[in-house]
C-alpha positions as CSV (number, residue, x, y, z in Angstrom):
1,M,1.3,29.1,23.7
2,T,4.7,29.3,25.4
3,K,7.4,29.0,22.8
4,F,9.6,26.0,22.4
5,L,12.7,27.0,24.4
6,C,16.0,25.5,25.6
7,G,16.3,22.9,22.8
8,L,13.9,20.0,23.4
9,S,13.5,20.3,27.1
10,R,9.9,21.4,26.8
11,T,8.8,18.5,24.7
12,A,6.9,16.9,27.6
13,E,5.1,20.1,28.3
14,Y,3.9,20.3,24.7
15,N,2.8,16.7,24.6
16,S,0.6,17.3,27.6
17,R,-1.3,20.1,25.9
18,V,-4.5,19.7,24.0
19,S,-3.9,17.2,21.2
20,L,-2.7,18.5,17.9
21,M,-5.6,16.9,16.0
22,T,-8.2,18.9,17.9
23,M,-6.3,22.1,17.4
24,R,-5.6,21.3,13.7
25,S,-9.2,20.4,13.1
26,F,-10.4,23.6,14.7
27,F,-7.8,25.6,12.8
28,L,-8.6,24.1,9.4
29,R,-12.4,24.2,9.9
30,S,-12.1,27.9,10.7
31,L,-9.6,28.8,8.0
32,R,-10.3,26.8,4.9
33,P,-13.8,27.9,4.2
34,L,-12.6,31.5,4.1
35,L,-9.7,30.6,1.8
36,L,-11.9,28.5,-0.5
37,M,-14.4,31.4,-0.9
38,M,-11.4,33.3,-2.4
39,A,-10.4,30.4,-4.6
40,G,-13.0,30.2,-7.3
41,A,-12.0,33.2,-9.4
42,T,-8.4,32.4,-9.0
43,L,-8.8,28.8,-10.2
44,S,-11.0,29.9,-13.0
45,S,-8.4,32.3,-14.3
46,L,-5.7,29.7,-14.0
47,A,-7.7,27.2,-16.0
48,Q,-8.3,29.8,-18.7
49,G,-4.6,30.6,-18.9
50,Q,-3.3,27.1,-19.1
51,I,-2.3,25.3,-22.2
52,A,-4.7,22.6,-23.2
53,Y,-3.6,19.3,-21.6
54,I,-3.7,16.1,-23.7
55,P,-2.7,13.1,-21.6
56,S,-0.4,10.7,-23.1
57,A,-1.3,7.1,-23.8
58,A,0.9,6.0,-20.9
59,N,-1.0,8.4,-18.7
60,L,-4.4,7.2,-19.7
61,E,-3.3,3.6,-19.0
62,A,-2.1,4.7,-15.6
63,R,-5.5,6.2,-14.9
64,R,-7.1,2.9,-15.8
65,W,-4.7,1.1,-13.4
66,F,-5.5,3.7,-10.7
67,Q,-9.2,3.3,-11.1
68,D,-8.9,-0.5,-10.7
69,A,-6.4,-0.4,-7.8
70,K,-8.9,0.8,-5.2
71,F,-6.7,0.7,-2.1
72,G,-3.5,2.5,-1.1
73,L,-1.4,3.4,2.0
74,F,-0.9,7.0,2.9
75,I,2.3,7.7,5.0
76,H,2.8,11.0,6.8
77,W,6.4,10.8,8.2
78,G,8.9,13.5,9.1
79,V,11.0,15.1,11.8
80,Y,7.7,16.2,13.5
81,S,7.2,12.6,14.6
82,V,9.9,13.2,17.3
83,L,7.4,15.2,19.3
84,G,4.6,12.7,18.8
85,D,2.0,15.4,18.3
86,G,1.2,15.3,14.6
87,E,2.5,16.8,11.5
88,W,1.3,20.4,12.2
89,V,3.3,20.8,15.4
90,M,5.4,23.6,14.0
91,E,2.3,25.7,13.3
92,T,0.1,24.7,16.3
93,H,2.9,25.2,18.8
94,K,4.1,28.4,17.1
95,M,7.6,27.2,16.9
96,P,10.2,29.4,15.3
97,I,12.6,27.9,12.8
98,S,15.5,28.2,15.2
99,D,13.7,25.8,17.6
100,Y,12.2,23.5,14.9
101,E,15.7,23.0,13.4
102,L,16.7,21.2,16.6
103,L,14.4,18.3,15.8
104,P,16.4,16.6,13.0
105,A,19.2,15.8,15.5
106,R,16.7,13.6,17.4
107,F,15.3,11.9,14.2
108,N,17.2,8.6,13.8
109,P,14.8,5.9,12.4
110,Q,17.2,3.0,13.0
111,N,14.2,0.5,12.9
112,F,13.0,1.6,9.5
113,D,12.6,-1.5,7.4
114,P,11.3,-0.7,3.9
115,A,10.9,-4.4,3.0
116,A,8.6,-4.8,6.1
117,W,6.6,-1.8,5.1
118,V,6.0,-2.9,1.6
119,T,5.3,-6.5,2.7
120,L,2.6,-5.2,5.1
121,V,1.1,-3.1,2.2
122,K,0.8,-6.3,0.1
123,A,-0.6,-8.3,3.0
124,T,-3.2,-5.6,3.4
125,G,-4.3,-5.8,-0.2
126,M,-3.1,-2.3,-1.0
127,K,-1.7,-1.6,-4.5
128,Y,0.2,1.6,-4.0
129,I,1.9,3.9,-1.4
130,T,1.7,7.7,-1.2
131,I,4.4,9.1,1.1
132,T,5.4,12.6,2.2
133,S,8.5,13.7,0.3
134,K,8.1,17.2,1.8
135,H,5.4,18.4,4.3
136,H,4.5,21.9,5.2
137,D,7.6,22.2,7.4
138,G,9.7,22.1,4.2
139,F,11.8,19.2,5.4
140,A,12.9,16.9,2.6
141,M,12.7,13.2,3.4
142,F,15.1,12.6,0.5
143,D,18.6,13.5,-0.7
144,S,17.8,16.9,-2.3
145,Q,20.8,18.7,-3.8
146,V,19.1,22.1,-3.8
147,S,18.7,22.3,0.0
148,D,20.5,21.1,3.1
149,W,17.2,21.0,5.0
150,T,17.0,17.2,4.4
151,I,17.1,13.9,6.2
152,V,20.5,13.2,4.7
153,Q,22.1,16.5,5.7
154,R,20.5,17.2,9.0
155,T,19.8,13.9,10.8
156,P,22.1,11.2,12.3
157,Y,20.4,8.7,10.1
158,K,21.9,10.3,7.0
159,R,20.1,7.9,4.6
160,D,17.6,8.6,1.9
161,V,14.4,6.8,3.1
162,L,12.6,7.6,-0.2
163,R,15.3,5.8,-2.2
164,L,15.2,2.8,0.1
165,L,11.4,2.7,-0.1
166,A,11.3,3.3,-3.9
167,D,13.8,0.4,-4.5
168,E,11.6,-1.9,-2.4
169,C,8.4,-0.9,-4.1
170,H,9.9,-1.6,-7.5
171,K,11.2,-4.9,-6.2
172,Q,7.8,-6.0,-4.8
173,G,5.6,-4.5,-7.5
174,I,3.9,-1.7,-5.5
175,K,3.4,1.7,-7.1
176,L,4.8,4.7,-5.4
177,F,3.4,8.3,-5.2
178,F,5.1,11.3,-3.6
179,Y,3.1,13.7,-1.5
180,H,4.7,17.1,-2.0
181,S,3.6,20.2,-0.1
182,Q,3.3,23.4,-2.1
183,L,3.2,25.3,1.3
184,D,6.5,25.8,3.0
185,W,6.9,27.2,6.6
186,H,10.7,27.0,6.4
187,D,11.8,28.6,3.1
188,R,12.3,32.4,3.2
189,D,11.2,32.8,-0.4
190,Y,7.7,31.5,0.3
191,F,6.6,35.1,0.4
192,P,4.3,36.9,0.8
193,R,3.2,34.7,3.6
194,G,0.0,32.7,3.3
195,A,-2.5,32.1,6.0
196,T,-0.1,29.9,8.1
197,G,3.5,29.9,9.2
198,H,3.7,33.4,10.7
199,S,5.5,32.3,13.8
200,S,8.5,30.8,12.0
201,G,10.7,33.9,12.4
202,R,11.5,34.2,8.7
203,P,12.4,37.7,7.4
204,E,9.4,39.5,5.9
205,S,10.9,39.4,2.4
206,G,11.5,36.9,-0.3
207,V,11.2,36.2,-4.0
208,W,8.2,34.1,-4.9
209,S,9.6,33.1,-8.3
210,K,12.7,31.7,-6.6
211,Y,10.5,29.6,-4.3
212,L,8.7,28.2,-7.4
213,D,12.0,27.4,-9.0
214,Y,13.1,25.6,-5.8
215,Q,9.9,23.6,-5.7
216,N,10.2,22.6,-9.3
217,A,13.9,21.7,-8.8
218,Q,13.0,19.3,-6.0
219,L,10.2,17.8,-8.1
220,R,12.7,17.3,-10.9
221,E,14.9,15.4,-8.5
222,L,12.0,13.2,-7.3
223,L,11.0,12.3,-10.9
224,T,14.6,11.7,-12.1
225,N,16.4,9.9,-9.3
226,Y,13.9,7.3,-8.0
227,G,12.9,5.3,-11.0
228,E,9.3,5.1,-12.3
229,I,7.0,7.1,-10.0
230,A,3.2,6.6,-10.1
231,G,2.4,10.2,-9.4
232,I,2.6,13.4,-7.3
233,W,0.0,14.2,-4.6
234,F,0.1,18.0,-4.0
235,D,-1.2,19.7,-0.9
236,G,-1.0,23.3,0.5
237,W,-2.3,25.3,-2.4
238,W,-5.2,26.5,-0.2
239,D,-2.7,28.4,2.0
240,K,-2.3,31.1,-0.8
241,P,-5.2,30.7,-3.2
242,D,-4.6,34.1,-4.7
243,A,-0.9,33.4,-5.6
244,D,0.5,32.9,-9.1
245,W,1.4,29.2,-8.6
246,Q,2.2,28.7,-12.3
247,L,0.7,25.3,-12.1
248,D,0.9,24.8,-15.9
249,K,4.7,25.1,-15.7
250,T,4.9,22.6,-12.8
251,Y,2.5,20.1,-14.3
252,Q,4.2,20.2,-17.7
253,L,7.5,19.6,-16.0
254,I,6.1,16.5,-14.3
255,H,4.5,15.1,-17.4
256,S,7.6,15.8,-19.5
257,L,9.8,13.8,-17.1
258,Q,7.4,10.9,-16.5
259,P,4.4,11.0,-18.9
260,Q,2.6,8.2,-17.0
261,A,2.9,10.0,-13.6
262,L,-0.5,11.0,-12.3
263,I,-1.0,14.5,-10.8
264,G,-3.6,15.2,-8.1
265,N,-3.9,18.4,-6.1
266,N,-5.7,18.6,-2.7
267,H,-6.9,22.2,-3.4
268,H,-10.5,21.2,-2.7
269,R,-11.8,22.4,-6.0
270,T,-12.9,20.9,-9.3
271,P,-9.8,19.5,-11.1
272,L,-7.7,21.9,-13.2
273,P,-6.1,21.1,-16.6
274,G,-3.0,19.0,-16.2
275,E,-4.4,17.0,-13.3
276,D,-5.1,13.3,-13.7
277,F,-7.0,12.3,-10.5
278,Q,-9.1,14.0,-7.9
279,M,-8.9,13.5,-4.2
280,F,-11.3,14.2,-1.3
281,E,-9.8,14.8,2.1
282,K,-11.6,12.8,4.9
283,D,-14.8,12.5,2.9
284,L,-16.4,10.4,0.2
285,P,-16.7,12.1,-3.2
286,G,-19.3,14.9,-3.1
287,R,-19.5,14.9,0.7
288,N,-18.4,17.7,3.0
289,T,-18.7,16.3,6.5
290,A,-15.1,17.4,7.4
291,G,-15.5,21.0,6.2
292,F,-12.8,20.8,3.6
293,N,-14.7,20.2,0.4
294,E,-17.4,22.8,0.4
295,E,-16.5,24.2,-3.1
296,E,-15.3,20.8,-4.5
297,K,-17.4,19.2,-7.2
298,V,-16.9,15.7,-8.5
299,G,-15.2,15.9,-11.8
300,N,-14.6,13.3,-14.6
301,L,-11.2,12.0,-13.4
302,P,-10.4,8.9,-11.3
303,L,-11.3,9.6,-7.7
304,E,-9.7,9.0,-4.3
305,T,-10.7,9.6,-0.7
306,A,-8.0,9.9,2.1
307,E,-8.8,9.1,5.7
308,T,-6.9,8.3,8.9
309,I,-7.0,5.2,11.2
310,N,-7.1,7.4,14.3
311,Q,-7.7,11.2,14.0
312,S,-4.1,12.2,13.1
313,W,-2.1,12.2,9.9
314,G,1.4,12.3,11.5
315,Y,2.4,10.2,14.5
316,N,0.4,11.3,17.6
317,Q,1.3,9.3,20.7
318,N,-1.8,10.7,22.6
319,D,-4.4,9.9,19.9
320,H,-6.0,6.6,20.8
321,H,-9.3,7.2,18.8
322,F,-8.7,4.2,16.5
323,K,-11.4,3.4,14.0
324,S,-12.4,-0.3,14.1
325,T,-11.6,-2.8,11.4
326,R,-15.3,-2.8,10.6
327,E,-15.4,1.0,10.1
328,L,-12.4,0.9,7.9
329,I,-13.6,-2.0,5.7
330,Q,-17.0,-0.3,5.3
331,Y,-15.3,2.9,4.3
332,L,-13.3,1.1,1.7
333,V,-16.4,-0.5,0.3
334,R,-18.4,2.8,0.4
335,A,-15.5,4.4,-1.5
336,A,-15.6,1.7,-4.1
337,G,-19.4,2.2,-4.4
338,N,-18.8,5.9,-5.0
339,N,-16.3,5.0,-7.7
340,A,-13.3,6.0,-5.7
341,N,-10.1,4.6,-4.2
342,F,-9.4,4.6,-0.5
343,L,-6.0,6.0,0.6
344,L,-5.7,5.0,4.3
345,N,-3.1,6.8,6.4
346,V,-0.5,5.8,8.9
347,G,1.9,8.0,10.8
348,P,5.1,6.0,11.6
349,R,6.9,6.6,14.8
350,P,10.3,8.4,14.9
351,D,12.2,5.1,15.1
352,G,10.7,4.0,11.7
353,T,8.1,1.5,13.0
354,I,4.4,1.5,12.5
355,Q,2.4,1.3,15.7
356,P,0.8,-2.1,16.4
357,E,-2.8,-0.7,16.5
358,F,-2.4,0.3,12.8
359,V,-0.7,-3.0,11.8
360,T,-3.5,-5.1,13.4
361,R,-6.2,-3.3,11.5
362,L,-4.3,-3.4,8.2
363,R,-3.8,-7.1,8.4
364,E,-7.4,-7.7,9.3
365,M,-8.5,-5.6,6.3
366,G,-6.1,-7.8,4.2
367,E,-7.7,-11.0,5.5
368,W,-11.2,-9.7,4.5
369,L,-10.0,-8.6,1.0
370,A,-8.5,-12.0,0.5
371,R,-12.0,-13.4,0.6
372,Y,-14.1,-10.5,-0.8
373,G,-11.6,-8.6,-3.0
374,E,-13.3,-9.5,-6.3
375,S,-16.2,-7.2,-5.3
376,V,-13.8,-4.3,-4.8
377,Y,-10.8,-4.5,-7.1
378,G,-11.3,-3.6,-10.8
379,T,-14.9,-2.4,-10.2
380,H,-16.7,0.8,-10.8
381,G,-19.5,2.3,-8.8
382,G,-22.6,0.2,-9.5
383,P,-25.9,1.3,-11.2
384,I,-27.7,1.5,-7.9
385,A,-26.8,4.8,-6.2
386,P,-25.3,4.6,-2.7
387,R,-28.0,4.0,0.0
388,P,-27.9,4.2,3.8
389,W,-27.9,0.4,3.8
390,G,-24.9,0.1,1.5
391,V,-23.6,0.4,-2.1
392,T,-23.1,-1.4,-5.3
393,T,-20.1,-2.1,-7.4
394,S,-19.9,-3.6,-10.9
395,K,-17.4,-5.3,-13.2
396,G,-18.6,-6.2,-16.7
397,S,-21.9,-8.0,-16.4
398,T,-21.4,-8.7,-12.7
399,L,-23.1,-6.6,-10.1
400,Y,-22.1,-6.7,-6.4
401,V,-24.6,-5.6,-3.8
402,H,-22.8,-4.6,-0.6
403,I,-25.1,-4.7,2.4
404,L,-23.4,-2.8,5.2
405,D,-26.1,-1.7,7.6
406,W,-29.3,-3.7,7.3
407,R,-30.4,-6.2,9.9
408,D,-33.8,-7.1,8.6
409,P,-34.2,-10.5,6.8
410,V,-35.5,-8.9,3.6
411,L,-34.1,-6.0,1.6
412,A,-35.9,-4.1,-1.1
413,L,-33.8,-3.3,-4.2
414,P,-34.7,-1.1,-7.1
415,V,-35.1,-2.4,-10.7
416,M,-31.8,-3.8,-12.1
417,P,-30.4,-2.1,-15.2
418,R,-30.8,-5.5,-17.0
419,P,-32.5,-8.8,-16.1
420,F,-30.3,-11.0,-13.9
421,R,-29.4,-14.6,-14.7
422,S,-28.4,-15.7,-11.2
423,A,-27.7,-14.4,-7.7
424,H,-25.6,-15.8,-4.8
425,F,-23.9,-14.8,-1.6
426,L,-20.2,-14.3,-1.9
427,K,-19.5,-15.6,1.6
428,D,-20.7,-19.1,1.0
429,G,-21.7,-19.4,-2.6
430,K,-25.3,-20.1,-1.6
431,K,-28.0,-19.1,-4.0
432,A,-29.8,-15.9,-3.1
433,E,-33.6,-15.9,-3.0
434,V,-34.8,-12.9,-5.0
435,S,-38.4,-12.2,-5.8
436,P,-39.6,-9.6,-8.4
437,V,-42.2,-7.1,-7.1
438,T,-43.6,-3.9,-8.6
439,G,-40.8,-1.4,-8.9
440,G,-38.0,-3.7,-7.9
441,L,-36.9,-6.9,-6.2
442,L,-37.0,-8.4,-2.7
443,L,-33.8,-10.0,-1.5
444,K,-33.9,-12.5,1.4
445,I,-30.8,-12.5,3.7
446,P,-30.4,-15.6,5.7
447,E,-28.5,-15.1,8.9
448,K,-25.9,-17.7,8.1
449,S,-25.0,-15.9,4.8
450,R,-24.3,-12.6,6.5
451,D,-20.8,-11.2,6.9
452,E,-19.9,-9.2,10.0
453,F,-18.5,-6.3,7.9
454,D,-20.2,-6.5,4.5
455,T,-22.7,-9.0,3.2
456,V,-22.0,-9.2,-0.5
457,V,-24.6,-10.6,-3.0
458,V,-23.4,-11.3,-6.5
459,F,-25.9,-10.7,-9.4
460,E,-24.9,-12.0,-12.9
461,L,-26.8,-9.8,-15.3
462,A,-27.9,-10.7,-18.8
463,T,-25.6,-9.3,-21.5
464,E,-26.8,-6.3,-23.5
465,G,-29.7,-7.1,-25.7
466,K,-30.3,-10.5,-24.2
467,N,-32.6,-11.8,-21.5
């Protein structure tokens, strides 16, 4: 592809090309399976070499909170938003650093309103935010003192958006996670090169240990200067699966600074010692429809699935493939039924606003959760395994049957784990007609008790040892 020349004059040409998401999807689908094949032995040796991790009491409590939270907002935001073609634009457009470094001068998010962002999160029914502190381009969206490649040093905005957001999250009672890329296309010491970032123009030399020190110094800043942080969401390990990442050192640093902080790593493998939750990219736990999770097995930690509203993580002005509110609510419910949280992504525009298509869907999800949230928050995956028609969630002796895709007036259910005392529809409180049959139950579903997104039936089960 023609290189990005003469400052930003070729932006329009780039934006007219094939959308970034299509290119990124093809790139990752082709690349990651090869990398993941290499990863097994490396991760195994890492795990064997790590010091046994014993989570603190504060960390275990944070895990319980995370398990109950169920819904969070993912935010991919950086200087790449200026080009409106997603967060991988430096790689997919093969832009050298000399050209990419022209972007911060155009990044001036004067309309960024952290109070409005956090208020929207609360109205949506979300309990936490995960935002990019540094993506693969290496650009810090905070006031780092170990680099000048930051929003404060390089942009006309000159303000620390993470501090502004952290202060507002603390004020409004929303937990804050930082996404931090282990991959870096900008730093010369990220060497030897991984599978990406070969068009950056960096010298073919560098000191890997210096890069790890730099990474840990920035993490120390994030965990020291922004109040209590809920956790760190790592990504990019897959770029160099054979590297000596010294994860034990990094994880111990995080837990020593903030013991409650939860660590997750999007390495697409079974969790390593030192990690506190497990995420699945664009898939429900145990699935691999996106091609990222072929080698990932569901572990014993709290779970999370991350997905986009359109097809892009970062702002993409040409991506109009928006999922419907119905699709998003049903994904949230299926995540809960698979015992996982749903981290739903938005890519803000370069002026600091969130596009209206996203806002509309988020508010509609919040309206639904205001009525049906008891069947999602604080629940675990129910005793009836996920089915094509829906899922179940449970809380104490209450079992919620979520009917997502079933139009017939009667649904056959398997035997309950315990006898049930009563059953009613959450929509209108009407008693549900349930008939025992050999091998299970038959549930009648009156049309007036259906919900357009998720018909929820609440079963109150007998307590243990009682009928």
